[in-house]
N, C-alpha and C positions, 0 to 999 in steps of 0.2 A: 504494500500500500504506500503510495507516495506521501511525502510529508504534508503536502497541501490537503490531500484527501483525509489523512489521519487527523489533521487539525480541524477540518470541517466536521468530522465525526465527533470530536470532543466538544466543539462549540455547540453543535446541534444537540448532543446528548445533554449538555448543561442547560440549554434552553428548554428542552423537554422536561427536565426535572423541575425547573422553576414553574413552567406552565402546569405540570401535573400537581404541584402543591396547591394550586388554585382551583382544581376541579372538585366536583362533588365526590364524596366518598364512594369508592368502588368503580369510578370512571376510569377508562383506559385511554391511552393516547398512542397514535401512530403517525409517523411522518414518512411520506412516500415522495421521492423525487425521481422523475423519469425523464429520459432524454429520447425523444422520438427517433426511431431507427437506430438507436445505440443502446440496446438492452444491457450491454456490459457496463454501462455507466449508471444504471439504476441504483438507487439507494433506498433501503427500507429500514427504518428504525422503529422499534415497537416496545411497548411495555411488556414486562414479564407477565405471563398468564393471559395475554391478549389472544382471543379466539378469532382466527381469520374469518370464519363464517359470520361472526357478529359484525365485523367490519364491513363485509359485503352487504349484510342486511341493512346496516346503517346507511350505506351508500344508496341502496335500493330505495329506502324510505325518503331519500333526498332526490329521487327521480332517476337514478342510474338504471338503465335497462340492460340486463345481462340474460342471454339465453341459457337455458339449462339450469343445473343446480349450482351450488357454491363450490363445487370441486375444482 
C-alpha cells in the first residue's frame, strides 16, 4: 500500500470514528469510494459487525434499484 493510500486510510478511519461517536446507539457506518472503470482503486471501510445485506437494504429504502437478492 502506498504511503498516500495508507495515510488516506488512517485519516478516513479517524473521521469515521468521530462520526460514529455521534450516531444513535447501535448504528453502523460504512464508507465506500469507487472509481468508475478502476475497481482496483475501490475502497470500502466499515464498522465491525456491519451486515452487508443491511447496507443494501438501507440503500434500497433510499431508492436504489438492484435486481435479484442481496448476494
